[in-house]
C-alpha positions in Angstrom: 62.4 4.4 18.1 61.7 5.7 21.5 62.1 3.9 25.0 60.0 3.8 28.2 60.4 2.1 31.5 57.7 -0.4 32.5 56.6 -1.1 36.1 59.2 -4.1 36.3 61.9 -1.7 35.5 62.6 -3.2 32.0 63.2 -1.2 29.1 60.3 -1.1 26.6 60.8 0.0 23.1 58.1 1.6 21.0 58.5 1.9 17.3 56.6 4.4 15.2 54.6 1.5 13.5 53.5 0.4 17.0 52.6 3.7 18.2 50.6 4.3 15.1 48.7 1.1 15.7 48.0 2.1 19.3 46.8 5.4 17.9 44.4 3.8 15.5 43.0 1.4 18.2 42.6 4.3 20.5 40.8 6.2 17.6 38.6 3.3 16.9 37.5 3.0 20.6 36.7 6.7 20.5 34.5 6.3 17.4 32.9 3.2 18.9 32.1 4.9 22.0 30.8 7.9 20.1 28.4 5.7 17.9 27.2 4.0 21.1 26.1 7.4 22.2 24.3 7.9 18.9 22.3 4.6 18.9 19.4 6.1 20.8 16.3 7.5 19.3 12.6 7.4 19.2 12.5 3.9 17.4 14.2 2.4 20.6 11.1 2.9 22.7 9.3 0.3 20.6 12.2 -2.2 20.6 10.9 -4.8 22.7 7.3 -4.7 21.2 7.9 -4.3 17.6 8.0 -7.4 15.4 11.2 -8.6 13.9 12.8 -7.8 10.5 12.6 -11.1 8.5 14.3 -11.8 5.1 12.0 -11.8 2.2 9.1 -10.3 4.0 8.3 -6.6 3.6 6.9 -5.2 6.8 3.7 -3.1 7.1 4.6 -1.7 10.4 7.6 -0.6 12.5 10.3 -3.6 13.1 13.3 -4.3 14.9 16.4 -6.2 13.8 16.9 -8.9 16.5 20.3 -10.3 15.4 22.8 -10.0 12.7 21.0 -10.8 9.3 22.2 -11.5 5.9 19.2 -11.3 3.2 19.6 -12.1 -0.5 16.7 -9.8 -1.3 16.4 -6.0 -0.4 13.6 -3.9 1.4 12.0 -1.7 -1.0 9.0 0.4 0.2 7.1 1.8 -2.7 4.1 4.0 -3.2 1.6 5.3 -0.5 1.8 2.4 1.8 2.5 2.6 5.5 5.4 4.6 6.7 7.8 2.1 8.3 10.8 2.6 10.7 13.6 0.0 10.9 15.5 -0.2 14.4 18.6 -2.1 13.9 19.2 -2.5 17.6 22.9 -2.5 17.3 22.9 -5.3 14.8 24.0 -5.3 11.2 21.9 -6.0 8.1 23.7 -7.2 5.2 22.3 -7.3 1.6 25.2 -8.7 -0.5 26.0 -7.9 -4.2 24.0 -6.0 -6.7 20.8 -6.5 -4.6 22.4 -4.2 -1.8 23.7 -1.7 -4.4 22.1 1.1 -6.5 22.9 -0.1 -10.2 19.9 0.7 -12.2 16.9 3.3 -12.0 14.1 2.6 -9.7 14.0 1.8 -6.0 17.5 0.3 -5.0 19.8 -0.6 -2.4 19.5 -2.7 0.6 16.7 -0.6 2.1 14.6 1.9 0.1 11.8 4.1 1.0 11.6 3.5 4.8 10.6 6.4 7.0 13.7 5.8 9.3 16.6 3.5 9.6 18.6 3.9 12.9 20.7 2.5 15.6 23.1 -0.2 13.9 24.8 -1.1 10.8 23.9 -1.8 7.1 26.1 -3.4 4.5 24.6 -2.0 1.3 23.1 1.1 0.0 20.4 3.0 1.9 18.2 5.1 -0.6 15.1 7.4 -0.2 15.1 7.1 3.5 13.4 9.9 5.6 15.7 9.8 8.6 19.1 7.9 8.9 20.4 8.3 12.5 23.3 6.4 14.3 23.9 4.0 11.6 27.4 2.8 10.1 27.0 2.2 6.5 29.3 0.2 4.3 27.9 1.5 1.1 26.5 4.7 -0.5 23.5 6.8 0.9 21.1 8.2 -1.7 19.0 11.1 -0.3 15.9 11.9 -2.1 16.5 9.9 -5.2 12.9 10.2 -5.9 11.9 6.5 -6.7 10.7 5.5 -3.4 9.9 6.8 0.1 9.1 10.1 1.4 9.7 13.2 -0.8 11.2 15.1 1.9 12.5 16.5 4.2 15.3 13.9 4.6 18.2 13.7 6.9 21.4 11.8 7.7 22.6 12.5 11.2 25.3 10.9 13.5 26.2 8.3 10.8 29.3 6.7 9.5 29.7 6.1 6.0 32.3 3.7 4.9 33.5 2.9 1.4 30.9 5.0 -0.1 29.4 8.6 -0.6 26.4 10.6 0.2 24.5 11.8 -2.8 21.7 14.3 -2.5 19.1 14.3 -5.3 16.3 16.3 -4.0 15.2 19.3 -1.7 15.2 19.7 2.1 17.9 17.5 2.7 20.2 17.4 5.9 23.6 15.6 6.3 25.0 16.6 9.7 27.4 15.6 12.5 28.6 12.5 10.4 31.8 10.8 9.4 31.7 10.3 5.6 34.6 8.5 3.7 33.4 9.0 0.1 32.6 12.6 -0.1 29.1 14.5 -0.4 27.7 15.1 -3.8 24.8 17.4 -4.6 23.7 15.6 -7.8 21.3 18.1 -9.5 19.4 16.6 -12.5 15.9 17.5 -13.4 15.0 18.2 -9.7 15.9 21.2 -7.7 18.1 20.5 -4.8 17.2 23.5 -2.6 17.4 24.1 1.2 20.4 21.6 1.6 22.4 21.7 4.7 25.8 20.0 5.0 27.0 20.9 8.6 29.4 19.7 11.1 30.8 16.7 9.2 34.0 15.1 9.0 34.6 14.1 5.3 37.6 12.2 5.2 39.9 10.6 2.2 37.2 11.1 -0.5 38.4 9.6 -3.8 37.1 12.8 -5.6 36.1 16.1 -4.2 35.1 16.3 -0.5 31.9 18.3 -1.3 30.9 18.6 -5.2 28.2 20.8 -6.6 27.7 20.8 -10.3 24.2 21.5 -11.6 23.3 20.4 -15.0 23.9 23.1 -17.8 20.1 23.5 -18.8 18.0 26.4 -17.6 17.1 25.6 -13.9 17.2 28.9 -11.9 18.1 28.6 -8.4 18.4 24.8 -8.7 20.8 24.5 -5.8 20.4 26.5 -2.6 21.4 25.9 1.0 24.5 26.0 3.3 27.8 24.1 3.7 29.0 25.0 7.1 31.5 24.0 9.8 32.7 20.9 8.1 36.3 19.4 8.3 37.2 18.2 5.0 40.5 16.1 5.0 42.7 14.7 2.3 40.2 14.4 -0.7 41.8 13.3 -3.9 40.2 16.3 -5.5 39.3 19.7 -4.2 37.8 20.4 -0.7 34.8 21.8 -1.8 34.1 22.3 -5.7 31.5 24.3 -7.5 31.0 23.9 -11.0 29.0 22.6 -13.9 25.9 25.0 -14.8 27.0 27.7 -12.3 24.3 30.0 -13.5 21.7 27.5 -11.9 23.3 27.9 -8.5 21.3 30.1 -6.2 22.0 31.4 -2.7 24.6 29.3 -1.1 26.4 29.9 2.2 29.9 28.2 2.4 31.1 29.2 6.1 33.4 28.0 8.6 34.8 25.0 6.9 38.2 23.6 7.6 39.7 22.4 4.2 43.0 20.6 4.9 45.4 18.7 3.0 43.4 18.0 -0.1 44.7 16.8 -3.5 43.4 20.1 -5.3 42.4 23.4 -4.1 40.8 23.8 -0.7 37.9 25.5 -2.4 37.4 25.7 -6.2 34.6 27.4 -8.4 34.5 27.9 -12.1 33.2 26.6 -15.4 34.0 26.8 -19.1 30.3 26.1 -19.9 28.4 28.8 -21.5 24.9 29.7 -19.8 22.0 31.9 -20.7 23.2 35.6 -21.5 21.2 37.1 -18.6 21.9 34.5 -15.9 24.7 34.8 -13.6 24.0 32.6 -10.7 24.8 32.8 -7.0 25.4 34.5 -4.7 27.8 31.9 -3.2 29.1 33.5 0.0 32.5 32.4 1.2 33.1 33.5 5.1 35.4 32.4 7.8 36.8 29.2 5.9 40.3 27.9 6.5 42.5 26.4 3.7 45.7 24.6 4.9 48.1 22.3 3.3 46.0 21.8 0.1 48.1 20.7 -3.0 46.6 23.5 -5.2 45.4 26.9 -4.2 43.7 27.6 -0.9 40.8 29.4 -2.6 40.3 29.7 -6.4 37.0 31.5 -6.7 36.4 31.8 -10.4 33.1 31.8 -12.2 32.2 31.5 -15.8 34.8 31.8 -18.6 34.3 34.6 -20.8 31.3 36.2 -18.8 31.7 39.4 -17.0 30.9 39.4 -13.1 30.8 36.6 -10.7 28.5 34.8 -8.4 31.0 34.8 -5.6 30.6 37.1 -2.6 33.5 37.5 -0.3 32.0 37.3 3.3 35.3 38.0 5.0 37.5 36.1 7.4 38.9 33.3 5.1 42.3 32.3 5.6 44.8 30.3 3.7 48.2 29.0 4.8 50.8 26.7 3.4 49.0 25.6 0.3 50.9 24.2 -2.9 49.9 26.7 -5.4 50.3 30.5 -5.6 48.3 32.8 -5.2 47.0 31.4 -2.0 43.5 33.1 -2.9 42.0 34.1 -6.3 38.6 35.7 -6.4 38.4 36.7 -2.6 40.7 38.3 -0.1 42.3 36.2 2.6 
């Protein structure tokens, strides 16, 4: 309990709970102001001339959301039809229940296959969208799912993901400058996930790993390539960044300049007990200038394939580990 003196001279008492509430409100105002600064883009130029988005009607040209809207049926653009952009114009589209989620193969979620979704809110999943920008999403984002929309490149920028994750299924995907509550998953299946960029995001309180990469154990050389750079990964229930599964299918991957703080497992973790082809090692996965702080496990546990000589890890230098819960602070690299 602390005391201050108001303008009237009366003593005002401030409890830790009240100060925390004030801090949360202040943080919310900062986030809202930031999102307000994000909600501009090329779609906005057509805002006054574009027709409105209407429930039950699949548009064939760029549309704008004129007010908050709840639709029982989703908007799924499939095939080589017109490339449609949706300007939410600061409003919220809600597609409730399973109609707004991805629960089965095929085009799924609230919106699938649009060229762009920008400038507002969506309650439901966004899948196979070419460009997501300035959106607050209560649900998941599926990038490059492959059932609808543009084959790539695809991007998620300046977006908030609440109660959901971002899952990347295809190549040439960028996730940048966003706040993500459910983690980022590179979900390699039978499609290569190459040239992926996960940069400058805040990934907070993921229920699993902050960033997870786990290729399938088949033979898919260089299946995952790209860069994970300058992210802040806080309080994930699992590891901050985890690389596992069929490691021999991981190609050149740069993991640089990330802050891995307070996660439930290791700050960075790599390794697998799976057995790959006898001549395939995978990598290089280069770790450089990352910080691991206050994680419950090791700062860095950079293993590779159990029972196989050699490693796909390259120590790029400059990695630091402080006050983590398990010794040694670093394994597989120096820090």
